Residue, then its C-alpha position, 0 to 999 in steps of 0.5 A: x286674358x288671351x289664352x290658357x295653356x295646358x300640358x302636352x308632350x312630344x318625343x323631343x320636347x320633355x322627358x323627366x323634367x328635362x328639355x331635350x331635342x335642341x343642341x345648344x352651341x357654346x358661344x366661347x368655343x362653338x362646342x355643341x351641347x345638349x342638356x348641359x352635357x358636352x357632346x364634342x369639345x375642340x382644343x383651342x389650340x387645334x386648327x379646324x380643317x375646312x370640312x370641320x368648319x363647314x360642318x360647324x357652321x351647318x350645325x350652328x345654322x340648323x340650331x338657329x333654324x330650330x330655335x327660330x321655328x320654336x319661337x315662330x310656332x309658339x307665337x302663332x299659338x298665342x304666346x306673346x313675343x316678349x315671352x318667347x323671345x327671352x324664355x321660349x324654353x319655359x313654355x316649350x311643350x305647353x299647348x295654349x287652349x283658346x279661351x276668351x276673357x271670361x275663362x277666369x272670373x276674378x272675384x276681386x278677392x286678393x289673398x296674397x301679395x309679393x314684391x312683383x306679384x299678387x294672388x287672387x282667388x278666382x273661378x275656372x268657368x270650364x269646370x266651375x273650380x275655385x283656383x288661385x291666380x298669381x298675377x306677375x307684373x313685368x317692369x317695362x318688359x325687361x328681359x331680366x325680370x321675364x327670365x326670373x319668372x321663367x326660372x320659376x316656371x321651369x322649376x314648377x314643371x320639374x315638381x310632381x308631388x302631392x305635397x308641392x304646388x303644381x302649376x296647372x295652367x298659364x294665362x297670357x294677356x293680349x292687352x297688358x304685360x302680365x302673366x298669370x300662373x294658375x294653381x289649385x286654391x288652398x284655403x289656409x297657410x300656416x301663419x294664418x292658421x296659427x293666428x286663428x288658433x292662438x287659444x287652441x294649439x295643435x295636438x301632437x298627432x296634428x303636428x306630426x301630420x303637418x311636418x310629415x307632409x312638409x318633409x315629404x314635399x321637401x324631399x321631393x324638391x331636393x330629390x329633383x335638385x331644387x332648393x326652396x330658399x324661402x321656407x316659412x309659415x306663409x309659404x306652407x299652404x293647406x286645404x280643407x281636405x288636410x292636404x299640405x303643400x309647399x308653395x311659392x318657389x320664387x326664390x328657388x334654384x336648381x342645385x347639384x352636390x359639389x357644384x362650383x357656380x356660386x349662389x347668392x346668400x341673400x335669400x330666405x326670410x330673415x327669421x328662418x335664415x341659416x347662419x351660414x347665409x348670414x355669414x355670406x356663404x355662397x356654396x350651400x345645399x339642402x342644409x339651408x332648407x333643413x334649418x328653416x324646417x327646424x324653425x317651423x317645427x318649433x313654431x308648430x309647438x309654440x305657436x309663434x316664431x322662435x327667433x324673430x330678429x329685427x336685423x342680421x346682427x340681432x338674428x345672429x345674436x338670437x341664433x348664438x343664444x339658442x343654438x350656440x356658436x360654431x366650433x373654432x374648427x368651423x371658423x377656420x375651415x369655412x372662411x366665410x366672408x362675414x365670419x370675422x364680423x360675427x365671430x364672438x370673442x367667447x364661444x356661446x353654449x347651446x341651449x336648445x334642450x333647456x329652452x324647449x324641454x317644457x314645450x316639446x316631447x323628447x322625440x320632437x326635441x331630438x329632431x329639432x336639436x338636429x335640424x337646428x345644428x349650427x354647422x350645416x353638415x350635422x342637420x341631416x336631410x328631409x329623408x333622415x328627418x322622416x325616418x326619425x323617432x318623432x314619426x314612429x313613436x306614439x301617438x302616430x301622425x293622424x291622417x290628413x282627412x282627420x285634421x279639423x276644418x278651419x275657417x279660411x285663414x292666410x297671413x295676408x288676412x291676419x295682417x289686414x285684421x291686425x291693421x284694422x285692429x290698430x286703426x280702430x284702437x287709434x280711432x278709439x283713443x281720439x279724445x283720450x290722448x293729451x294735446x301735446x301727443x296729438x299735435x305734431x312737433x311743428x305745432x307744438x313748437x309754435x304754440x310753445x313760442x306763442x306762450x313765451x315758453x320757447x326754452x331750448x329742449x335739452x336732448x340726450x343723444x346716444x352717440x354712435x351705434x358702436x364706439x371705435x374698436x368695439x365689437x358686435x357682441x359687446x354692443x348687443x349685451x350693452x343694448x340688452x342691459x339698457x332695455x332691462x334697466x328700462x323695464x325695471x324702472x318702468x315697473x317700479x314707477x308703475x308700482x309707486x302710482x299704485x300705492x295709496 
């Protein structure tokens, strides 16, 4: 690894999370912009004088000169050209420290896996501290993938809160197209912890402590104009000191109330995705994160996800059955792209209270009812959630230092253990399974023909997923009825086999 960057601030580089000091010209009208704010705007119909043209030309040349000098200085400091040429602003103000390849001694212990990155536990040899390193792989150094990672770096640099993961350093490699993001090491994530606590549920003060820290971190994100857009158990990290931190800002985006620029609806893991995103909304705000927070609150009490849909259609069906369907006014006003596809023929009744009243105390039930409001405007904010009765009624949240210390547990480890368990079970089943099950279809057909039993097998096909003129709601109901009938038949057959 070539170098590790540390943070340094100069007068014209960074202020309150914003990068300033370099005016940027609008490519369409050559208007001079600074920090996204317009300094001077020309009327396209106004003919510029010679002096104005000369002045504008000099400004553009000065801008090009400043940007060129910035990139040259960053390259001289050790940043690779593939990074500075595309996203020099992401590392602006960060001064690399000279370091050899042994600065970080990777244990070769992987603790996480993403689409374009892997996370490892490592040791910082400067201070003998355990850290987490996120190794990002770039496909053929494509500028778009570099910009995508640069956006995450810029967002991380805007955050500074005890309950949000903080970017400690950046490591670049001289020999490969990889970038390493260095964070504090966290022993657990919420999914791994819930898996390890199947026999013992969290106490109410513990749940309040976890949720309070989580909402404080989320409040900070929203106050800095950042939507996380992928809140789920595996992105909520905890350490042995009882501190909770929100992590993985790979899908995060900056937002402003009332902004006109559309956002993508293809965000948030399906089980935690707000209904408006499933309807195709491209104009949304903090409400999508608050919906995810509601799913996480219920998961802390029940120990499992509450709406684990396999497809978007099934997810919408689960949401309607639990949270009810939107009002007629919402459908008319929102005019969302997929509204006509998902709008039910008859409204669904809301069942939050009756579903969870045996599992949650009244104050938690009231908060959950707010967070899982089917219409976004009714979900409130992280600030309003923190002021709810859930955190002010007895028993109060415990102190983080009072939380139990658990063995290291992460979703990555839990999936690995489950995979190993399935493999061992499959190994144990060898020799106890009928030959026809163990053999492949080709081998079974060949054997059948050899024995003169090559009769044509009658197969029953279910036909198309949805008949012409049908709708999603009827299809799901029919599917549910078939499943229930199959379960009843299986139970009846099992009862017959038990009879003497």
